[in-house]
C-alpha positions as CSV (number, residue, x, y, z in Angstrom):
1,M,191.5,73.8,102.5
2,T,194.3,71.9,100.9
3,T,194.0,71.5,97.1
4,Y,195.6,69.4,94.4
5,L,197.9,72.3,93.8
6,R,199.9,71.2,96.8
7,N,201.3,68.5,94.5
8,N,204.2,70.1,92.5
9,A,203.8,67.7,89.5
10,I,200.2,68.8,89.1
11,T,201.1,72.5,89.4
12,Q,203.9,72.1,86.9
13,E,201.7,70.3,84.4
14,I,198.9,72.9,84.7
15,E,201.5,75.5,83.7
16,L,202.1,73.6,80.5
17,I,198.4,73.8,79.4
18,S,198.4,76.1,76.4
19,R,197.2,76.4,72.8
20,R,200.7,75.2,71.6
21,R,200.6,72.0,73.6
22,P,198.7,68.8,72.6
23,E,195.5,67.8,74.4
24,S,197.4,65.0,76.0
25,V,198.8,67.5,78.5
26,L,195.3,68.0,79.7
27,Y,194.8,64.3,80.0
28,G,197.9,64.1,82.1
29,V,196.7,66.9,84.4
30,W,193.3,65.3,84.9
31,T,194.7,61.8,85.3
32,A,197.0,63.2,88.1
33,I,194.2,65.2,89.8
34,L,191.8,62.2,89.7
35,A,194.4,59.7,90.9
36,L,195.1,62.0,93.9
37,Q,191.4,62.6,94.6
38,F,190.2,59.0,93.9
39,P,193.1,56.7,94.9
40,I,193.5,53.1,93.8
41,T,194.0,52.2,97.5
42,R,190.3,53.0,98.0
43,G,189.2,51.0,95.0
44,Y,189.1,53.7,92.4
45,V,190.1,53.3,88.8
46,T,190.5,56.0,86.1
47,R,190.0,54.5,82.7
48,P,191.2,56.5,79.7
49,Q,189.5,56.3,76.4
50,D,186.7,54.1,77.6
51,Q,184.5,52.9,74.8
52,H,180.7,53.6,74.8
53,T,178.1,52.4,72.3
54,S,174.8,54.2,71.9
55,Q,171.5,52.5,71.2
56,G,171.9,53.6,67.6
57,G,175.2,51.6,67.5
58,Q,177.5,54.6,67.3
59,R,180.7,54.2,69.2
60,G,182.4,56.9,71.2
61,F,185.3,57.1,73.6
62,S,185.1,59.2,76.8
63,D,188.5,60.7,77.7
64,L,188.5,59.6,81.4
65,H,185.9,57.5,83.1
66,I,186.2,57.0,86.9
67,F,184.9,53.8,88.6
68,Q,185.0,52.5,92.2
69,Y,185.1,48.9,93.3
70,A,183.9,49.3,96.9
71,G,185.1,46.6,99.3
72,N,185.2,43.3,97.5
73,A,182.6,44.3,94.8
74,T,182.9,42.7,91.4
75,Q,180.7,45.4,89.8
76,A,182.1,48.9,89.5
77,N,180.2,52.0,90.3
78,K,180.8,54.3,87.4
79,F,180.3,57.8,88.8
80,L,182.4,60.4,86.9
81,M,183.4,61.2,83.4
82,V,185.8,63.9,82.2
83,Q,185.8,65.1,78.6
84,C,188.9,67.2,77.6
85,K,189.3,69.8,74.8
86,T,192.3,71.7,73.6
87,A,193.4,74.9,75.4
88,G,192.7,78.1,73.4
89,T,189.1,77.2,72.7
90,E,187.7,78.1,76.1
91,T,185.7,81.0,74.8
92,R,184.0,79.1,72.0
93,T,180.4,78.2,72.8
94,A,180.5,75.4,70.1
95,I,183.4,73.6,71.9
96,W,181.5,73.7,75.3
97,D,178.4,72.4,73.5
98,D,180.3,69.6,71.9
99,A,181.8,68.5,75.3
100,V,178.3,68.6,76.9
101,D,176.9,66.6,74.0
102,Q,179.6,64.0,74.4
103,L,179.1,63.8,78.1
104,S,175.3,63.3,77.6
105,R,175.8,60.6,74.9
106,Y,178.4,58.7,76.8
107,L,176.7,58.8,80.2
108,S,173.4,57.9,78.6
109,S,175.0,54.9,76.9
110,S,176.7,53.7,80.1
111,H,173.8,54.5,82.5
112,G,170.6,54.7,80.5
113,T,167.5,55.1,82.6
114,R,168.3,53.2,85.8
115,R,165.6,52.0,88.1
116,R,165.0,54.6,90.8
117,A,166.4,52.2,93.5
118,D,169.6,51.8,91.5
119,R,170.3,55.5,91.0
120,T,173.4,57.0,92.5
121,P,174.8,60.4,91.5
122,V,176.8,60.4,88.3
123,Y,178.8,63.5,87.3
124,G,180.5,64.9,84.3
125,I,183.2,67.4,83.9
126,A,183.9,69.3,80.6
127,A,187.6,70.4,80.8
128,I,188.6,72.9,78.1
129,G,192.2,74.1,78.6
130,R,192.4,75.2,82.3
131,C,188.6,75.7,82.5
132,I,185.9,73.3,83.6
133,R,182.2,73.2,83.9
134,V,180.4,70.5,86.0
135,Y,177.3,68.5,85.2
136,K,175.1,65.8,86.8
137,Y,173.5,63.0,84.9
138,D,169.6,63.1,84.7
139,D,168.3,59.5,84.3
140,V,164.8,60.6,83.4
141,N,165.8,62.7,80.5
142,R,169.1,60.9,79.7
143,Q,171.2,64.0,79.6
144,V,173.5,66.1,81.7
145,L,172.4,69.2,83.6
146,D,174.5,72.1,84.9
147,W,175.5,71.3,88.5
148,A,177.5,72.6,91.4
149,P,177.5,71.8,95.1
150,R,175.2,73.8,97.4
151,G,176.3,77.4,97.7
152,M,178.2,77.4,94.3
153,T,176.9,78.6,91.0
154,R,175.5,76.1,88.5
155,G,176.9,76.5,85.0
156,A,179.9,78.5,86.2
157,I,183.3,78.1,84.5
158,W,186.1,77.4,86.9
159,D,189.9,77.7,86.2
160,V,191.8,74.8,87.7
161,K,194.6,77.1,88.8
162,D,192.9,80.4,89.7
163,H,189.8,78.6,91.3
164,A,191.6,75.6,92.8
165,R,189.7,75.9,96.1
166,Q,186.3,75.8,94.3
167,V,187.4,72.9,92.0
168,Q,188.7,71.0,95.0
169,R,185.3,71.6,96.8
170,I,183.5,70.2,93.7
171,L,185.8,67.1,93.7
172,D,185.4,66.6,97.4
173,H,181.6,66.7,97.0
174,I,181.8,64.1,94.2
175,L,184.1,61.9,96.4
176,D,181.6,62.1,99.3
177,N,178.4,61.8,97.2
178,H,178.6,59.0,94.6
């Protein structure tokens, strides 16, 4: 299986992820990975700092929100959100909890409770330093749940360098199932 690590720029940027570097390095890594996985030539757009407003009127900004305009569609299919957190905090439960809370709030505000006929899979990735956890949006409860493709462990933490094959498999599944 070929992974995003075949791209030298991505590999070099992953090496820069550290506690001493700003969170923007992580945004760069994820923007590059997502652009490779979800190319504009196939109708995909990665929107940084996308604004979301909850029913209570609170505003928030997701770090990266991925859309697809299939064919000549005028409505985008919003199917993936990535929340990034600074390297060096990967072992802090409160940081993971905050990222999951943000994903739940932002996906709930952008998707709400869709009619059953309108439901397509929507995913979330919490990226803390080089580590990720993956989630799927639950319309009924308006929250995210631990998720992984069949045969992989739900709730697992994956390192984008050390577990590139697994992360690529997750991204490939999302590409094929949204």
